[in-house]
C-alpha positions in Angstrom: -28.2 -64.7 78.5 -27.3 -61.5 80.1 -25.6 -63.6 83.0 -23.7 -65.5 80.5 -22.4 -62.5 78.8 -21.5 -61.0 82.1 -19.5 -64.3 83.2 -17.5 -64.1 79.7 -16.9 -60.3 79.6 -13.6 -60.4 81.0 -12.5 -62.9 78.6 -14.1 -60.8 75.7 -12.3 -57.6 77.1 -9.0 -59.4 77.1 -9.3 -60.7 73.7 -10.3 -57.2 72.3 -7.3 -55.7 74.1 -5.1 -58.4 72.7 -6.4 -57.7 69.3 -6.0 -53.8 69.7 -2.2 -54.4 70.6 -1.9 -56.9 67.9 -3.0 -54.5 65.1 -1.1 -51.6 66.7 2.0 -53.6 66.6 1.8 -55.0 63.0 0.4 -51.8 61.7 1.4 -48.9 63.7 -2.2 -48.0 63.7 -4.0 -47.2 67.1 -7.5 -48.5 66.9 -10.3 -48.9 69.6 -12.6 -51.9 69.2 -16.2 -51.5 70.6 -18.2 -54.3 71.7 -21.6 -54.0 70.7 -24.5 -56.3 72.1 -27.1 -56.9 69.1 -29.2 -58.5 71.3 -32.5 -56.6 71.7 -34.4 -56.6 75.1 -37.6 -58.8 75.0 -39.7 -55.7 76.1 -38.4 -53.2 73.4 -42.1 -53.1 72.1 -43.6 -52.5 75.3 -41.0 -49.7 76.3 -41.7 -48.1 72.6 -45.5 -48.2 73.4 -45.1 -46.7 76.7 -43.0 -43.7 75.4 -45.2 -43.0 72.5 -48.4 -43.3 74.8 -46.7 -40.9 77.4 -46.0 -38.5 74.8 -49.5 -38.4 73.4 -51.1 -38.2 76.7 -49.0 -35.2 77.6 -49.8 -33.7 74.1 -53.4 -34.8 74.6 -53.5 -36.5 71.2 -53.5 -39.9 70.0 -50.7 -42.1 68.3 -52.5 -42.2 65.1 -52.7 -38.3 64.9 -48.8 -38.2 65.5 -48.3 -41.1 63.2 -50.2 -39.9 60.2 -48.3 -39.2 57.0 -49.3 -35.5 57.2 -47.0 -32.6 56.9 -48.5 -30.2 59.3 -46.0 -28.4 61.5 -47.3 -29.8 64.8 -47.4 -33.6 63.5 -44.0 -33.1 62.1 -42.8 -31.7 65.4 -44.3 -34.3 67.5 -43.4 -37.3 65.4 -39.7 -35.9 65.0 -39.6 -35.6 68.8 -40.9 -39.3 69.5 -38.4 -40.7 67.0 -35.6 -38.5 68.6 -36.4 -39.9 72.1 -36.8 -43.5 71.2 -33.5 -43.3 69.1 -31.2 -41.2 71.6 -32.6 -42.3 74.9 -33.4 -45.8 74.3 -31.2 -46.5 71.4 -34.0 -48.3 69.4 -32.9 -49.6 65.8 -34.1 -47.3 63.2 -36.0 -49.9 61.4 -37.8 -50.9 64.6 -38.9 -47.3 65.1 -40.0 -47.2 61.4 -42.1 -50.0 61.8 -43.8 -48.7 65.1 -44.8 -45.8 62.7 -45.2 -47.6 59.2 -42.4 -45.7 57.7 -38.8 -46.3 56.3 -35.5 -46.0 58.2 -34.3 -43.3 56.4 -37.5 -41.4 57.0 -36.6 -42.0 60.8 -33.3 -40.6 60.3 -34.6 -37.3 58.7 -37.2 -36.7 61.4 -34.4 -37.3 63.9 -32.3 -34.8 62.1 -35.1 -32.3 61.9 -35.7 -32.7 65.8 -32.1 -32.0 66.4 -32.1 -29.0 64.1 -35.3 -27.2 65.4 -34.2 -28.0 69.1 -30.7 -26.4 68.4 -32.3 -23.4 67.0 -34.9 -23.4 69.8 -37.9 -23.3 67.3 -40.8 -21.7 69.0 -43.5 -24.4 68.1 -40.9 -27.3 68.5 -40.0 -26.0 72.2 -43.8 -25.8 72.7 -43.8 -29.7 72.1 -40.3 -30.4 73.7 -41.0 -28.6 76.9 -43.8 -30.8 78.4 -41.7 -34.1 77.5 -38.3 -33.2 78.3 -38.5 -34.9 81.7 -39.1 -38.1 79.5 -35.4 -37.9 78.4 -34.1 -38.1 82.1 -36.7 -40.4 83.2 -36.4 -44.1 83.5 -39.0 -46.6 82.2 
């Protein structure tokens, strides 16, 4: 499928460019169309499992401990970081992340925002969990 898409990409880009030009000409509005490939890699679940396992190994805990619907601060930090990592680095869909942890996509959004806020403020407990896994944000799986 990827090879078929790459063969057709010049044609797709030409069509998008023509559409942008036509809209600008007819409306006076300058827009930028974005091409989004909605297909997911077949190994999405494998990548997610590896990321979660790596985080849990580094933190010396289990997925069950992190995923438990508990609100202890350490669990919240760990869970939020895993959600944040899966979404920001691997661009995984919110419902998919929620399914991994048996929660709704809005819970995933909340946890990602929590991670961002606590990382932004350099929260001491959050940094305790973030520092050991920060290399996962740069590494390739």
